[in-house]
Each structure stands twice: as structure tokens, then as C-alpha cells.
C-alpha positions as a printed Julia matrix, in Angstrom:
68×3 Matrix{Float64}:
 -0.42  119.06  75.7
  3.06  120.54  75.51
  4.0   123.91  76.96
  4.96  126.69  74.58
  8.56  127.84  74.83
  9.41  131.44  74.15
 12.81  132.66  73.04
 14.85  134.91  75.34
 14.51  137.67  72.73
 10.7   137.39  72.78
 10.66  137.55  76.58
 13.0   140.54  76.66
 10.89  142.43  74.14
  7.76  141.74  76.17
  9.5   142.99  79.33
 10.7   146.12  77.53
  7.16  146.93  76.44
  6.19  147.09  80.11
  9.32  148.6   81.64
 10.46  151.04  78.95
  7.35  151.86  76.95
  4.93  152.05  79.86
  2.32  149.57  78.62
  0.4   147.61  81.23
  1.35  143.97  81.79
 -2.21  142.84  81.07
 -2.26  144.75  77.77
  1.1   143.35  76.63
  0.2   139.8   77.66
 -3.1   139.98  75.8
 -1.53  141.46  72.67
  1.26  138.86  72.59
 -0.97  135.93  73.47
  0.83  134.96  76.68
 -0.53  134.65  80.19
 -0.08  137.52  82.6
  1.47  135.0   84.99
  4.22  134.28  82.46
  4.83  137.96  81.8
  5.08  138.78  85.5
  7.51  135.88  85.88
  9.66  137.33  83.09
  9.51  140.76  84.72
 10.73  139.31  88.05
 13.53  137.45  86.31
 14.55  140.61  84.46
 14.85  142.51  87.75
 17.28  139.97  89.28
 21.0   140.73  89.28
 22.81  138.94  86.38
 24.55  136.42  88.65
 21.28  135.43  90.24
 19.64  135.14  86.8
 22.31  132.65  85.7
 21.82  130.59  88.87
 18.04  130.57  88.37
 18.43  129.49  84.74
 20.8   126.67  85.64
 18.37  125.44  88.31
 15.52  125.53  85.83
 17.57  123.65  83.25
 18.5   121.04  85.83
 14.84  120.56  86.8
 13.87  120.1   83.16
 16.66  117.58  82.67
 15.64  115.59  85.76
 11.98  115.56  84.74
 12.9   114.25  81.3
């Protein structure tokens, strides 16, 4: 079973629903059909400084490449 991949725009919109519109993470996750674990992960990533976000993304990409 393959993992679903969500676009950066989808993730950002989900994060905005929690951070800017005041919806609960559980409510947003349920409504969008994603796990609360994923949504909390996106929230943590969104709170990182931009330089750290880029480093995290490059590490994630490297891990995916090595696993493939």
C-alpha cells in the first residue's frame, strides 16, 4: 500500500485552518481526511524558521532517495 502524498499548498491550507481560523487540529484532520499525526507534523514544520525548513526538506528528500 503506497502512502498518500499531499501538495505543499494542501498542507499550508490545512495549517492555516488551525493557526489562522482557530479550528481544532482534530476537526481539520477529520474534515480533510488526514491523520491528526500528519497535521501536527505539518504544524511543527510550519513553525520552524525558513532555513531549518529547507534543511529538513532536503534531509527528507535524501532519505526518500536512499530508500528507493
